[in-house]
N, C-alpha and C positions, 0 to 999 in steps of 0.2 A: 445099849446105845452110849456112845462116848460123848459127854457134854463138853462144850467149848469153854474157853476161858471166861466167857461172858456169864457163865452160870452163877458166878459170885454176886452178880448185880442185885438180885432179890435179897440175898443175905445181907448185903451192905445197906440196903435202903428200906427194908421192911419195917424196921423199928421206927422209921420216920412217920409211919401211918398208925396212930394210936387205935383207930377204929378196927383194924385188922386183928388186934389182940383181944378178942372177945369170944364168947360162946353163944351159939344160937341153938335153941332146943337142946341144951346140954351137950352140944358138939362144937368143936373148934370151927369158927367161921372160915369158910372157903369162898371168897368173893370172886365170882366169875361173871360179873355184869358191868365191866368197865366201859363197854361200848355204849351203854346207856348213860352212865356217869362214872367218872373215876373217883377214887378216894383222894383225900386231901392231906398232904404232908403237914407236919406241925408248923413248919416255916410259913406256910400259907395262912394257916389259922392265926398264927402270931401276928402276921402283917395286918390282917383284918382287925384283930383285937387292938393292935397298936393305934391304928387310925381312930377307932371309936373311943379309945381310952385316953389318947394323948392329943390327937390332931383334928378331931371332929369339927369341921367348919365347911362352909360352902366354898367352892373353888372359883377362881378368876374374879371374884367380886369384892373381896375384902382386903383391906390394907393391914389388918392385924396379923400377928404372928401365926396363929393357928391356920388362918386362911392361906397364908403364904406357904406354910409347910404342907398343907393338904394339896395345894395347887402344884407344888414342886413334885410331890409323890405321884399325883394323878398324871401329870404330863410326863413324868419320868417313866411311868408304865407304858405310855404310848411309844416312847423311844425304844423300850424293851421289845414290844410287839414288832415294831418296824425292823429292828435288827434280827429278831428271831426268824422272820420270813424273808429277809433280804429286800425289803422295800427301799426304793430310791430316796424317799422322803418321809419324815414323820407325819407330814400332812396328808399322806395317803392312807392313814389309819383312822378309821372312825369307830369309836366304841359303841357297841349295841348291847342289848340284853342277852342275845343269843344269835345263832346263825339264822334262825327263822326270821328274826327282825331284820338282819342284814340283807337277806334275799328280798324281803318285802320292800326294803328301802330302794334297792335297785329297780325292782319291778314298778313301784309307784312313782319313781322319779324318771329314770332313763326310759323305762318301758312305756309309761303313759305319754311321755313327750316325744317318743321316737317311733313306736310301732304304728303301722297303718294297716288297713284291711288287706289281706293277702300276704302280708309279711309272715315269714316262717320262723318258728322257734323249735330247735331240736333239743330234745331231752332224751333220757333212756328209760327203759322199763324198770331199771333197778333203782331209780331215784327215791330218796326219802320223800315223804309227803311234803316236807318243807320246801323241796325243790320241784314240786309238781303243782301244788295248789295255787301258789301266787301266780304262776304262769298261766294256769287255767283261767284265773280271774282276769289276767291281762288280756288273754285271747278273747274272752267274752266282752271286755270293755272296748277293745281296739279293733276287733275283727281279724286279729292275727291267727295263724294256723299252727297247731301243734303237731310235731312229728316225733316219733319215738324209735330209738335204736334198739333192736332186739338183742337177744343173747346168742352166743355161738353154741355149738354142740357141747362145749366144755363149760357152759354157763358163765361166760365172760362177755365183756363189751365187744360187739361185732364191729370192728373197725371197717371192714369191707362194706357192710350195710350202711354204716355211717357215711362213708364217702358217697354212696349212692343217694343218700338223702339230701346232701348239700346241693344248693341251687343258687341262682342269682337273686332269689327272694329270701334266702336265709339271712336273718338279722342277728340271731343270738343262738349260741350253743351253751346250755347249762347242764353240767354233768358232775357227778360225784367222783372224787378222786379214789376213794376206797369204799367199796360197798359194805354197809353195815350188816348185810345178810349173807351175801355170797363170799365176802372176804377178799374178792379179787381187787388187785391194784390196777386201775384203768390207765391206759396209755395216754395220759393227759398232754404230754408234750406233743405227741403226734396229732391228737385231737385239736389242740390249739393251733398248730402249724397249718393244718388243712383248713380249719375254719377261717383263719386270717387270710389264707390264700384266696378266698372268695369274698373277703371284706366283712365277715361276720365278727361279732364280739363274743367273748367267752367268759363265762362265770364258772368257777370251780368251787364245789362244796368240799371243804377240807376238814370236816368235822372228825372223820376217822383217820385222817393222815397227819394233821398238825400235831396230835399227841404222840405220834409213833415214828414219823419219818422226818428227815431233814427237808426243809422247804426253801425254795429260792424263787420268789415270784418274778424277779427280773429274768432269770434263766428260763423259766417256764414261759414268760411273756403273756400270762393271763391278763385279762382286763379287770376282772374282779375275783376276789377269793374271800370266802367266809369261813369262820370257825366259831365254835362254842367253847368258852373257857372252862366250863364244868367238866368237859371230857378230857382236859389236859392239866389236871391237878389244880385247877382254879375253882373259884366259888361259883355257885349257881347265880344266874342273873348277870353273867359277864360273857361277852363275845366281841367279835370285831369284824368289820368289813375292810378289806384292802381294795383300793381302786386306783387305777392309773390317774395321775394328777390331772391331766387334761380332761379326762372323762368326769371326774368328780367336780371339777370347776364348771363344766358345761351342764351338769345335772341340777335341776331345781331342788329346793329344800324338800325334805320329807315331811317333817312336822314343824309347826309354827309355835313360837313362844319365846321365853327368855333364853338367853345364851346364844341363840342362833341368829341374832340380829346385829346390825351395825347401827342403824337409826330407825326409830319408829315414829310415824306421824299418824294422825287420825285416819287417814284414808290410804296410806301405803307404808311400806317398810323397805329398807335395804338390809342386805344380809351380811353376816360375818364372813370372814375369810375361812378357808379350809383349816382344820376339819370341823370347826365349830358350827358351820352352816348346817351340819347334819346332827348336831347334838343338842336338841331343844330341851330346855328345862334343866333342873338339877340332875346331874348324871348319877349313876351308881358308883359313887366315888370310892368307897371302901372296897367294893368288888373289883373295880379296875386296878386299884393298888395291889390287891391280893392276887389278881391275875398276873401282874408284873412280878410278884414274888414267885408265882408258879413257874413263870418263864425263867427266872433266875435259877430256880431249882432244877428244871429240866436241862438248862444250858450247862449247869455245873456237872451234871451226869454226862451229857453229850448225846445228842440225838442219834449220831452214828452208833454209839454203843447201845442205846435203847433199841434201835432197830435190829442190830445184830443179835442181841439177846432174844428179842421177841421172835425173830425168824427161827431160832433154835426151839423156842417154846412152841411155835406154830407147827413145826415138823413133828414134834413129839406128841402134841395134842392130836394131830391128824392121824398119826400112826396108831395111837392108843384107841381113839374112837373107832377107827376103821376095823379094829379087831373085834368089836362088839357085834354080836350077831343081830341082824335086823336093823342096824343103824344106816341111815342114808344121809350123807353130808352133802350140803349144797355148795356149788361153786367149784372152781378148779382144784385139782390136787396140787400139792406143792411142786410136783414134777411137771405139771401142765402150765403153771404160771405162778407168779409171786402172790402169796396170800398174806392177809393181815392176821393178827393173833386172835382170831375168832373162828367159831364154827357153828353155823346154823344147821340143825339136823332134825330128823324125825326117826322114831322107832316104829317099825311096821306093827300096825294094830293098836298102837297106843296114842292117846291124846297128849299133845305137848304140854298143856296146862296141868294135867294130872301128873305128868312126869316131873315137872318143875316143883309142884306142890310137895310131892313125896321127897324129892331131893332136898328141899328146904328143911325138912325134918331131920335130914342127915347133916345139916349145917352148910349145905352147898347152895349158894345163891346163883342161879342162872335165870335167864329171861325166857318167857314163852309168849307167843302171840304172833302178830304180823310185823312187828318191829318197825312200824310206820312205813312199810313197803307192801301195801295191799296189792297194787298192780303186779309187782314182781311175784308175789305168792300165787296170784291167779295164773301168771304165765308158767309157773312151775307146776300148776295143777293141784295146789294145796291151799288150805285156808290159814295155816299157821305153822310155826316151827318152834323148836327149842333152840336156845343159843347160849353157848359158853364163850365169853370174851375175856381176854387176858390183858394184863399190863405188866410192866417191868417188875412190879412187886409180887407177882405170882411165881410159883416154884414148880419144878417137875414133880415134886412129891404131892403137891395139890392136884395136879393133873391125875396122878395115880389114884389119889383118894376119890376124886370126882368120878373117874371111870369105874372104880370099884363100887361106889354108891350107885352109879347108873346100872351096873350089872345086877346089883342086889335088888334094885327097884324093878327092873325088868323081870327078874326071877319071881318077885312077889306077885306081879300081875299074871305071870304064867301059872303060878300056883293057884291063883284065883280063877283061872280059866278064861281070862279076858284077852289073852294074846293068842 
């Protein structure tokens, strides 16, 4: 296979990630679990250290120099997020601890104040639990009805079935942009257009797309979009909600306390302007600043370049895995539809957890289990799967080593007579 010019990306950037230069069980680490959490470049760790070592102070409240510097860096990170996803205003960005909190924010504010008995929420069977459970809770509280888009024969989002589910009672469509299990890139532009055509709002889970694809929320015209910082080279405990300004203004606060108020009286309060209305209490200041550093880092590389290189990695991973006897990869092939740089798979006769445990002893870190998509696994007729997920710091050589270790592991089980 001839590699494209993007092949140099991992070679250029790998040294930025100190954690990758280590051994696990006396083997060089091959980290293939970035869909769960990405590794962090030195620049992000330096930004976090700098805040705590030089600027540690609360934001928005102090007149002293440290508070001013912390506030400038914190709000500067908001500007970076807004520019990264093409938001029309910095006030459309709300910092959260993760995407789960962002979805719950929308559910408990917009959902509780808007949904009525018989209103319909359309999800898909491939949603992460974070985009299922909050809406189940809202349905129980409001009497709304949940509908779910099935898979096509190629295990992708069924756009035809989706159109059939839309009705004059549809109030919300909440879908994942890129499946963390199937790897498929969903047609979110078409989904949004069709939902808006019948007056429904749309929330996009971008946890697996924001780290890997260029995003433009204005071009997409989504109503809300959520992402987790820790999957896009940022620290844990960081994430954000994007919402159209008029929607956020109309939504009531999520949590009460300091920072989100304008004036407080003994029996009532008035609330701060956006986005602070949704950021109660002392925020994760250092984490937000470090997320801003992660966005600087990704932007310097270029999201188009990251996406192009990962498409090359994806094709190579799929090709190599497909050549292993007994392997079943879930989701569309690269020829059937665009795939993310991950592959969930099973080996006939083997338990995915046993497989990942033995691969760990070869220095290969993959994930096994249901990947927080239990309904999807049930739809596929399985209880779990193994998953190898890549990022721009991975190499073709690592894919070769992973597949060689996988073949060796399968051979071990065959010799034991368990396959």
